[in-house]
C-alpha positions in Angstrom: 301.6 150.9 164.4 298.7 148.4 163.9 297.6 146.9 160.6 294.0 145.7 160.3 292.9 142.9 158.0 289.3 141.7 157.7 287.7 138.4 156.7 284.1 137.4 156.1 282.5 135.9 159.1 279.7 133.4 159.6 278.4 134.9 162.8 277.6 138.4 164.1 280.8 138.5 166.3 278.9 139.8 169.3 281.2 141.6 171.7 284.3 141.0 169.6 286.3 143.3 167.4 284.6 143.4 164.0 284.3 145.4 160.8 280.8 146.3 159.6 277.9 144.3 161.2 276.0 145.9 164.1 277.6 147.6 167.1 277.4 146.0 170.5 277.1 149.0 172.8 275.9 149.8 176.4 272.4 151.2 176.5 273.7 154.6 177.5 275.3 155.0 174.0 273.0 155.8 171.1 273.5 155.1 167.4 274.8 158.4 166.1 272.7 160.2 163.5 273.2 163.0 161.0 270.4 165.4 160.0 269.8 165.5 156.3 267.5 167.2 153.9 266.2 165.3 150.9 265.4 166.6 147.4 261.8 167.4 148.5 263.0 169.6 151.3 262.1 167.1 154.0 264.5 166.9 156.9 265.1 163.7 158.9 267.8 162.0 161.0 269.8 159.3 159.1 272.0 156.8 161.0 275.7 157.0 160.4 277.2 153.9 158.9 278.7 151.7 161.5 282.3 151.1 160.5 283.8 148.9 163.2 284.1 148.2 166.9 287.5 147.5 168.4 287.9 145.5 171.6 290.8 147.4 173.1 292.4 144.3 174.8 293.0 143.0 171.3 295.3 146.0 170.7 297.6 145.6 173.7 300.2 143.3 172.1 300.6 145.8 169.2 300.5 149.0 171.3 303.4 148.7 173.9 303.3 152.5 174.7 299.6 152.2 175.6 298.7 155.1 173.3 295.2 153.5 173.1 293.2 152.1 176.0 293.8 148.4 176.6 290.4 147.7 178.1 286.9 148.6 176.9 285.6 149.1 173.4 286.0 151.7 170.7 283.3 152.3 168.0 283.7 154.2 164.7 280.8 155.6 162.7 280.9 157.7 159.5 278.7 158.8 156.6 279.8 156.2 154.1 276.6 155.4 152.1 277.6 157.5 149.1 281.1 155.9 149.0 279.5 152.4 149.2 277.5 153.1 146.1 274.3 154.9 147.3 274.8 157.9 145.1 271.2 159.1 145.7 271.8 159.6 149.5 271.4 163.3 150.6 274.0 162.6 153.3 277.2 163.5 151.4 279.9 165.1 153.6 282.2 166.2 150.8 286.0 166.3 150.4 288.5 167.5 153.0 287.7 167.9 156.7 284.3 166.7 157.7 281.9 168.4 160.1 281.5 166.5 163.3 278.0 165.5 162.6 279.2 163.2 159.7 281.3 160.9 161.9 281.7 159.8 165.5 284.1 157.9 167.7 282.6 156.4 170.9 284.3 154.6 173.8 283.2 152.7 176.9 285.7 151.5 179.6 284.2 148.1 180.1 285.7 145.7 182.6 286.0 142.0 181.9 283.0 141.2 184.3 280.8 143.8 182.6 281.1 142.8 178.9 278.3 140.3 178.8 275.9 142.1 181.0 276.2 145.7 179.6 276.7 145.2 175.9 273.6 145.0 173.7 273.5 144.8 170.0 272.0 148.0 168.5 270.0 147.6 165.3 269.1 149.8 162.4 266.8 148.6 159.6 265.2 149.6 156.3 261.5 150.4 156.2 260.8 146.8 155.2 262.5 145.5 158.4 265.7 144.1 156.8 269.1 145.0 158.3 270.5 148.3 157.0 274.1 147.1 157.7 276.7 145.1 155.9 277.7 141.6 157.1 280.1 141.5 160.0 283.8 140.7 159.2 286.4 139.3 161.5 289.4 141.6 162.3 293.0 140.5 162.8 295.7 142.9 164.0 299.4 142.9 163.3 302.5 145.2 163.6 303.2 147.4 160.6 305.4 150.3 159.5 304.9 154.0 160.6 303.0 155.2 157.5 301.5 152.9 154.9 298.3 152.2 153.0 295.5 149.9 153.9 293.4 149.7 157.1 295.5 150.9 160.0 295.5 152.4 163.5 298.1 154.7 165.0 301.2 156.1 163.3 301.0 158.8 160.6 298.5 159.0 157.7 299.7 157.4 154.5 298.9 160.6 152.4 301.6 163.3 152.7 299.1 166.1 152.3 297.1 164.8 155.3 300.2 164.6 157.4 301.0 168.2 156.5 297.5 169.4 157.3 297.5 167.7 160.7 301.1 167.8 161.8 300.5 167.0 165.5 297.9 164.3 164.9 297.9 160.5 165.2 296.0 158.4 162.7 293.4 156.9 165.0 291.9 154.9 162.1 292.8 154.9 158.4 290.2 153.5 156.0 291.4 152.5 152.5 289.3 151.7 149.5 288.1 148.1 149.0 286.7 146.4 145.9 285.1 143.6 147.9 283.0 146.2 149.8 282.5 148.4 146.7 284.0 151.1 148.9 285.6 153.9 146.8 286.6 157.5 147.7 286.1 159.1 144.3 289.0 158.4 141.9 291.4 157.1 144.6 291.4 158.1 148.2 291.4 157.4 151.9 289.3 158.4 155.0 291.3 159.4 158.1 290.2 159.6 161.7 292.8 161.9 163.2 293.4 163.0 166.8 296.0 165.3 168.4 298.5 163.4 170.5 297.5 165.3 173.6 293.8 164.7 173.1 294.5 161.0 172.6 296.5 160.9 175.8 293.6 162.4 177.7 291.1 160.1 175.9 289.2 163.1 174.4 287.5 161.1 171.6 285.1 164.0 170.9 288.1 166.0 169.6 288.8 163.6 166.8 288.8 165.0 163.3 287.8 163.2 160.1 289.4 164.0 156.7 288.6 162.6 153.3 291.5 162.8 150.7 291.2 161.8 147.1 293.6 162.3 144.2 
């Protein structure tokens, strides 16, 4: 099981594991969008919040069973604007299991000699041209217990009700609340990216589920 800790960075961390910031992806991957309808009835595509990118080689020392790939890059996106304080956003996915349009897990099996040539930073901006992303933070990884709180990968979800709802699933990514980011899931909660063990083994990232639990 892998614990994630993050620290403010003074660079965009291009091509590295990072939390927030802007994703560095191959051109064939697009920034995922969700279609929303505002209070005036206008429909438009809104970019999902970029959560993190994980350079898979960084996981190898903490994943001896190779449950996750040990090369390439994983990217996580989710509809987090409301939970980061934008209560006026029409893109609110609700409690419980989220529809697939509200989150996305992407992966590219990059080789060492491909990283610099194929990864390009993808941008999203507000109408005035300023970045619509939070500042990138450095990620460090460490071993941890099977099921605990905090930011984590692998193992079981911390919340018992989530474990019971997804008994054959691995916690691909667990996102806890954070005062520093102003990230809250209602009264007290967590967001879970969950994938069945067999789907993880076959690298079927499109079969990932996303579940929001709050007490």
